[in-house]
N, C-alpha and C positions, 0 to 999 in steps of 0.2 A: 081293034075297037077302042075308042077313047074311054078313059076312065070317067065314071060318074063323079058329080060334085062330092058325094059322100065318100067315095073311094079316095078321091084326091085329098079330102080333109083328113081322112084316117092316115094316109101316107105321110102327110106333112106334119101330123101331130107330134109334139115333142114327147118322146117315149118315157122320159123320167120325170115328168112334171110332178112337183110336190114331193119328190123322193129326197131322202137324206142319205148321202153317200160318204163313206170314209175310205180314203185311199192311202195306204202306207207307202212310203217311197214316192209320194205324189208330187214331189218337187223337182223331179228330173226324169228324163228318158221315157220309158213306157208308162210309168206311173203318172207323169205330168200329162202325157197325151190322153190317158184315160180320164184324169180329172177334168181336163179341158173339154173333152167330148161329153162327159156327164153333165157338166155345167151348161154346155150348149143345148143339151137335151132336156133342160129344165130342172136338174137336181140342185139342191143345196149341197155343197161339197166341203168336207173337212180333209185337209191334207196333213200328213205327218212325215217328218224327215229330220235329218241331223244338221243340215246346212241352212243357217238362218238366211243367208243371202238369197239362195235359190228358193227358199220358202217364200220370201217377200216378193220375188219376181213372179213366181207362179200365182201367189195370191192376187197380185195386180191383174194377171191375165184372167183370173176367175171372178172379176168384178169387185175386188177389194173386200175390206172387212164388212161392208154392208151386205154382201151376198154370200161370202164364204168364210172359212176358218182355217188358219194355219197354226199348227202346234209343233214346236221343236222337241225332238226326243229320239230315243234309240229303241228299236223293237227288242233288243236284248236286255233292256232295263225294265223290269216289271213296274217300277214306280213311274216311269215315263208313260207306259201304257195306261196306267191308272189316271195320270194327268190328262192324257188324250181323251179318255172317255168321260172324265169329269167335265172337261171343256165342251165336249159334244153334247152331253146331257144338259148342261146349263144353257147352251145356245139353241139346240134343236130338239132336245127331249127324247130322241130315239135314233136308231140306225136302221135304215131300210136296205142298204146295199153296202157290203164290206168287201174291199179288195185288199187282200194280204199280199202286197206286191213287193215290199222292201226286200232287197236281196243283194248278194255280192257274188260275182262270177269269177273269183280268183282261181287260177289253175296252177298246178304243180305236178311234176312227175310223181308217180306213186311212191317210188323209193326215196323221195326227198320230203315227203309229208311228215311233219312232226305234230306233236299234240297241240301246240299253239295254233298252227295253221288249221288243223282239223276242227278245233273248237271254234275258231273264228268263223269259219264257213258254216258249220252246222248250227251254231248259235243264232246266226242271222237267218239263214235260208230255211231251216226247219223249226228250231225251238222258238225263234222270234215269231214266225208265222203262226205256229200252234197257239201261243199265248195271246197273240193279236186277236184271234177268233174267240178263244175261251173267255177272255176278259170283256169281250163285246156282248156276250150272251144276254146279260140282264137288260141291255138296251136294244137288242136285235128284235125287230118287229116279226111277229108271226107272218109267214108268207114272204119273208125277205129273201135276199140273194147274197150268197157268200162266194167269193172267187179266190183261188190261189193262182199265182203266176209260177208255172213250172218251167220246163225247158225241153227242147227237142233233143238235148244231150242224153236224156234218159232212154232214148230209143236207139241210140248208136253207141258203139264202143269207141269213144273219142279219147285219145291219149291226153293225159294231164288233167282230166276232169273227173277223177275217181270220187273225190269228196263232194264236189259240186253236184255231179249227177246223182250220187247217192242221196244227198240231202233233198234234192228236188223230187227224186223218186219216192221218198218218204211222204212228201206232200201229195203226190198222186194217190198213194194209199190212204192218206188221211182224208182226201176228198171223198173217196168211196165210203169210208167209215162214218164221216159226219153226215153224208147224204142220208144214210140209214138212221143215225141217231137223231137228227134234227127233222126228219120227215114228219113226225107227229105234230110239229109246229108249222108244217108246210114251208119250211125254209129249204131252199134249193142250194146245193153246194156243188160247184163245178170248178174246173181248172182250165186255164189258158196256157198253151204250150208254144211259146214263140221259138222260131229258129233264129239265125243270126239277124240282128236288127241294128240299124244305124242309131246307136245311142252312145252316151258318154261311158256306158259300162265297159266299152272296149278299153278305155283309158284306166279302168280300175281293176283289170284282170290280174295285176301283179307282175306283168311282164311288159317290155317295151311296146309302145303303141304299134310300131311297124310290125313287130312279131305277132301281136294279137290280131291285127288286121289280116296278116298272111295266114295265120292258123284258121281264122273264121272264113277266109276266102276258100280254103281247102274244103270246108264244110259246104259252102254254097255250090261248089262244083258237083256235089253229090245229090243235089236236088233239082227237079225238073226246071224250075224257074230261074235257077242260076243267078241269083242276086240277093243282096241284103234286103230285108223287109224294112218297112217304115213304122215308127211307133204308132202312127195313126191307123195303120192296118190292124194292129193288135187292139187298139182302142175300140175299133168298130165291133170286134168280137165281144169285148167287154160290155158294150152297150146292149148287144143282143142278149147276153146272159143276164144282165141286170133288169131287163124289161119283161113285160108280159108276153112278148113274142116267144120267150123261152120258158113259158109257164109249165111245160111238161118235160123239161130238161133238168135232170139232176144226176150227180155222180159221174158226169161226163167230162171228157177232156177235148177241147177244141184245139187242133193243131193249126197254128198260123205260121207256117214254116216253108212255104213254097213247095210243099210236097215231100219234104225231106224224110219225115217219119213213115210215110205210107207208100212211097213209090221207089 
């Protein structure tokens, strides 16, 4: 049966019209894909990252300074987070959607992990995400949406990923806790758990690119779809969680991993 005009209009409506979204790590990989998809769905987007060149490139893709905002900084630096939210408040006045996406996927055998490596990974992947959300609370709209980017590595025992997986597992726990704590404000808090995805993160795993690709290839062999995901596929899940389509979803984790975690 053909859709009615009303149904067609609802289907084609931009899901994030007039929303203000902040995406950390929004200048590359999954974060950039999320920022671009949010912008296409009508949101005003602020991106935050360390690399000025990729921030500029992504800002251009988001309609430039007239439509979006790019702030350079590091999630491990509290002053940089303060700078981010000061800029967002001045430009947009609020935050409706927050994606704590900035992360690092470095891997190292357990017996070779030293304190510097441990601190580098956990400072970015857990502590940075924790304070990204905490410092946003004064600007976060009641009824807003918060997302953490976790990983399918929390569901499998993957060699070399002890610190990375543990830090991301902490985010999964934080998702549940904040879903309860922020419920009185009707703020929904959820997690997106990507499997192996075609992004530049492979180049930043701390091992040669060929080795990283080989290791991730072993992971894809364990999931039914047997392929790398695309950043755009993860971004589609983020749009769902950011929108009113997910108005009754909180404390949840959406696996975008080709079935790796569940099959």
